C-alpha distance (Angstrom), angle and dihedral (degrees) to the residues before:
residue distance angle dihedral
M1 . . .
R2 3.84 . .
V3 3.83 137.2 .
H4 3.75 113.0 -95.9
S5 3.84 101.6 174.0
I6 3.69 145.5 -22.3
D7 3.78 129.9 -153.7
A8 3.88 135.0 171.7
V9 3.77 140.4 -167.1
A10 3.80 129.8 -159.2
I11 3.86 118.2 -135.2
D12 3.84 126.0 -163.8
I13 3.79 123.9 -175.5
P14 3.81 116.6 -174.9
L15 3.88 116.2 -131.9
K16 3.81 125.6 -140.7
K17 3.94 91.1 -141.2
N18 3.79 134.7 42.1
F19 3.82 106.8 -109.2
G20 3.74 93.9 -175.2
G21 3.81 132.9 134.5
S22 3.80 134.0 -135.1
T23 3.82 94.5 -65.5
Y24 3.77 105.4 26.1
S25 3.80 146.4 39.2
V26 3.84 128.3 -131.2
L27 3.83 110.3 -159.8
K28 3.84 96.8 156.0
R29 3.77 139.0 26.4
S30 3.77 112.8 -125.8
T31 3.78 138.4 179.1
V32 3.80 140.4 162.6
V33 3.79 118.3 -126.8
T34 3.81 113.4 -150.8
R35 3.84 126.4 -166.3
L36 3.85 121.9 -167.2
R37 3.80 118.9 -170.3
T38 3.77 124.7 -163.0
E39 3.77 126.7 -146.1
D40 3.78 87.0 -109.6
G41 3.79 91.0 59.2
L42 3.82 98.6 -105.3
E43 3.82 112.6 141.1
S44 3.74 132.2 -162.1
E45 3.78 124.1 -160.4
V46 3.87 121.0 -167.2
Y47 3.76 137.5 160.3
N48 3.78 125.2 -144.8
G49 3.69 140.9 -161.7
D50 3.74 140.3 -28.1
N51 3.77 96.1 -87.2
R52 3.70 104.8 177.6
E53 3.75 100.3 176.9
H54 3.80 115.5 19.8
G55 3.78 110.9 41.7
R56 3.76 93.8 123.9
E57 3.78 92.2 49.9
I58 3.77 91.7 48.7
V59 3.73 89.4 53.8
R60 3.75 91.5 48.7
I61 3.82 91.7 51.4
I62 3.78 90.7 49.6
R63 3.78 94.8 49.9
E64 3.84 100.4 39.1
E65 3.88 104.1 29.5
L66 3.77 113.7 19.9
A67 3.84 103.6 34.7
P68 3.77 94.1 55.9
L69 3.79 90.9 50.0
I70 3.75 95.6 57.8
K71 3.76 104.0 33.3
G72 3.78 106.8 127.9
E73 3.76 94.9 18.0
D74 3.84 121.2 135.6
V75 3.78 106.1 -102.9
F76 3.84 89.7 -144.5
A77 3.87 90.0 61.5
G78 3.76 94.3 80.6
E79 3.75 98.6 155.7
R80 3.83 92.1 50.7
I81 3.83 91.3 49.6
W82 3.76 91.7 48.4
A83 3.85 92.4 47.7
K84 3.81 91.4 53.3
L85 3.76 90.2 51.4
F86 3.81 97.2 43.8
A87 3.79 90.4 52.6
L88 3.83 87.1 73.5
A89 3.88 88.5 65.0
L90 3.82 90.1 65.7
A91 3.77 90.1 78.4
N92 3.83 124.5 80.6
R93 3.78 102.8 -93.0
D94 3.79 143.9 106.2
R95 3.80 97.7 -56.3
K96 3.75 98.8 177.5
T97 3.84 91.7 61.3
L98 3.81 90.2 44.0
M99 3.70 92.8 52.8
E100 3.81 92.3 49.9
A101 3.85 88.4 53.9
I102 3.80 90.8 47.5
A103 3.83 87.6 51.7
C104 3.83 91.0 55.4
V105 3.80 91.8 52.3
D106 3.87 93.3 41.4
C107 3.88 91.6 53.1
A108 3.79 90.2 47.6
V109 3.77 88.9 55.2
W110 3.83 91.9 50.5
D111 3.85 89.5 47.8
V112 3.89 95.0 51.6
V113 3.82 90.9 44.7
G114 3.75 87.9 53.4
K115 3.79 93.6 50.5
A116 3.80 90.0 45.2
T117 3.78 92.1 55.1
G118 3.82 99.2 33.2
R119 3.77 93.2 -120.1
S120 3.81 132.3 117.7
V121 3.73 120.5 -112.2
R122 3.72 87.4 -116.1
E123 3.79 89.1 61.1
L124 3.79 91.3 45.9
L125 3.77 90.7 54.7
G126 3.82 92.0 50.1
G127 3.86 97.7 -102.7
F128 3.78 114.2 166.9
T129 3.74 103.3 -167.1
D130 3.80 133.3 55.0
K131 3.87 96.1 -157.2
V132 3.78 130.2 67.0
P133 3.83 130.7 170.9
I134 3.78 114.4 -104.9
I135 3.85 122.3 -141.9
S136 3.77 128.9 -173.6
I137 3.82 129.0 -130.0
G138 3.78 109.5 -124.6
G139 3.78 148.6 138.8
Y140 3.79 90.5 88.4
Y141 3.81 116.5 176.4
M142 3.75 110.8 -107.9
E143 3.81 129.9 166.0
G144 3.86 111.5 -95.4
K145 3.76 94.9 9.0
T146 3.80 110.7 150.1
L147 3.77 136.0 -161.7
A148 3.71 88.2 -105.7
D149 3.81 88.0 55.3
I150 3.76 91.3 52.9
G151 3.85 89.0 52.6
R152 3.78 91.8 53.2
E153 3.82 89.4 46.9
M154 3.76 91.8 56.8
E155 3.75 92.2 46.4
S156 3.78 89.7 53.6
Y157 3.81 90.6 55.1
R158 3.80 91.7 52.3
R159 3.83 91.0 49.1
A160 3.85 87.0 52.1
G161 3.77 90.0 57.4
M162 3.91 95.6 -108.7
A163 3.76 114.4 157.3
G164 3.81 91.5 -147.9
C165 3.76 150.9 -33.4
K166 3.72 138.0 -105.9
F167 3.82 100.9 -142.7
K168 3.84 125.6 -152.1
V169 3.76 118.4 -119.7
G170 3.83 136.4 149.9
G171 3.87 96.8 78.6
L172 3.84 96.6 91.3
S173 3.78 135.5 34.1
A174 3.73 119.5 -64.0
Q175 3.80 91.6 -106.5
A176 3.84 94.6 48.9
D177 3.79 93.6 48.2
A178 3.78 92.3 46.5
E179 3.74 88.6 55.4
R180 3.82 89.9 53.7
V181 3.85 92.5 49.1
A182 3.90 90.0 48.0
A183 3.85 87.6 55.4
A184 3.73 90.4 49.6
R185 3.81 92.7 49.6
K186 3.80 93.6 48.4
A187 3.78 93.5 52.5
A188 3.79 97.2 40.6
G189 3.83 96.6 48.1
P190 3.78 132.5 -133.8
D191 3.88 96.5 -71.3
F192 3.86 95.0 56.5
L193 3.81 116.1 99.7
L194 3.80 108.4 -119.2
A195 3.74 122.7 -173.1
V196 3.79 130.3 167.4
D197 3.84 130.3 -141.5
A198 3.83 122.2 -165.3
N199 3.83 94.9 -178.5
R200 3.78 90.1 -138.4
G201 3.80 90.3 -55.8
W202 3.85 104.1 139.5
T203 3.78 144.1 52.9
A204 3.75 116.6 -115.6
E205 3.77 92.1 -101.1
E206 3.81 92.3 52.9
A207 3.87 92.8 45.5
I208 3.78 91.1 50.8
A209 3.82 92.0 49.8
F210 3.83 89.8 51.2
A211 3.78 93.0 46.6
R212 3.77 93.0 54.1
L213 3.83 90.3 51.4
V214 3.77 95.1 51.3
E215 3.84 102.2 36.7
P216 3.84 92.3 97.5
L217 3.82 90.0 57.4
D218 3.81 95.4 72.1
I219 3.78 98.9 -114.7
R220 3.87 113.0 -170.0
W221 3.82 94.8 -151.9
F222 3.80 142.9 -12.7
E223 3.80 106.6 -136.5
E224 3.86 126.9 -152.4
P225 3.91 94.4 -21.0
C226 3.84 99.8 172.5
H227 3.70 140.5 58.6
W228 3.77 117.4 -85.9
Y229 3.88 98.4 -109.5
D230 3.76 111.4 86.6
D231 3.82 88.7 -6.1
A232 3.75 96.2 158.7
A233 3.82 93.4 57.6
L234 3.84 92.8 40.9
M235 3.80 92.7 50.5
A236 3.82 92.3 46.6
R237 3.82 86.9 58.0
V238 3.75 91.5 50.6
R239 3.73 93.6 47.2
S240 3.79 90.8 52.7
H241 3.78 90.3 57.2
T242 3.79 102.1 47.3
R243 3.83 141.1 51.8
I244 3.86 90.4 -144.6
P245 3.83 109.7 104.0
I246 3.88 112.5 -111.9
N247 3.76 115.9 -131.8
A248 3.83 127.6 -165.1
G249 3.75 143.1 134.9
Q250 3.85 101.3 103.0
S251 3.73 92.2 105.4
E252 3.88 93.7 52.2
I253 3.73 119.5 98.6
T254 3.84 99.6 -161.9
S255 3.75 137.8 37.9
H256 3.83 86.3 -117.7
G257 3.87 88.7 64.4
V258 3.78 88.8 53.1
R259 3.81 89.3 50.9
R260 3.87 88.9 54.8
L261 3.89 89.3 58.3
I262 3.77 93.3 48.3
E263 3.73 95.2 47.2
A264 3.80 90.5 49.6
G265 3.87 90.7 55.2
A266 3.86 88.1 -120.6
V267 3.81 101.0 129.7
D268 3.78 142.4 49.3
I269 3.84 93.9 -179.8
V270 3.82 127.9 31.4
N271 3.93 117.6 -151.4
Y272 3.73 99.4 -175.7
D273 3.80 113.9 -178.9
A274 3.78 112.5 -136.5
S275 3.82 90.6 -163.5
E276 3.75 91.4 59.8
G277 3.79 97.9 39.8
G278 3.73 111.7 50.3
G279 3.86 99.8 -77.9
D280 3.77 131.2 -86.6
E281 3.82 96.6 -46.3
T282 3.78 92.5 68.3
L283 3.80 89.6 69.5
H284 3.86 86.7 61.6
S285 3.78 95.9 44.0
S286 3.79 116.6 73.0
E287 3.77 102.0 152.7
V288 3.84 127.1 81.1
A289 3.70 110.8 -90.4
P290 3.79 122.8 -114.9
S291 3.75 122.1 -114.3
P292 3.82 112.2 -85.6
Q293 3.79 113.2 -97.0
């Protein structure tokens, strides 16, 4: 079963509120829809990522660079397909956008293989359960938002059946954000999963001060606590000063970047985003890819 064609379209939907974190704004919800058709007429349709800036460029890369490379390839040869696409990253170019485009194609390949075999991608990847708890992302910074508002927000998540919330921090002082998290914990109750995400908003010293303040609140993880520069070393310092597990990897675009965090002793949990880093196949591919033939 071979690849006949691939196409993609970028979608942007404006938002009425800013759903940003400590270091970024989110004023629209975006995705790229990718369709892969086989020579047998089977078609996959997947959507990827939250690409707030480069959807049109991702579509261009898919249509003009990636699709011609893998036309005629066996869809079951996922590692070969991925290696041919990843070879484009060896040139001096915007690799982040390229890896997002590769992720779109890789996920489309997984989807069409699942349809061809009658199996879910969960099963293809070796998954053993068909149920997982769902948590919300909340605690967004909004003008005029009070501690009482945060409490009502957590209560609304519980009513919706959420198992927990990943709460935004890193945009205020350690003390002020700790007060916000304390309000969230009080309203949510002790059996509600509560994690915090600083989106690389703090120095190591600020992150350590915050961690010490919220440790009694049973925080499941502390995500991306430190600024992007020298982040592995900075997070390793934070990790050595708190019992809260440190979580990162979402900003990495290859499994090699994740290995860097692990080797530095910077993380307890890795939350790698396949939509940002080349899809699922990148987790199986650790060697430098050959040049496309």
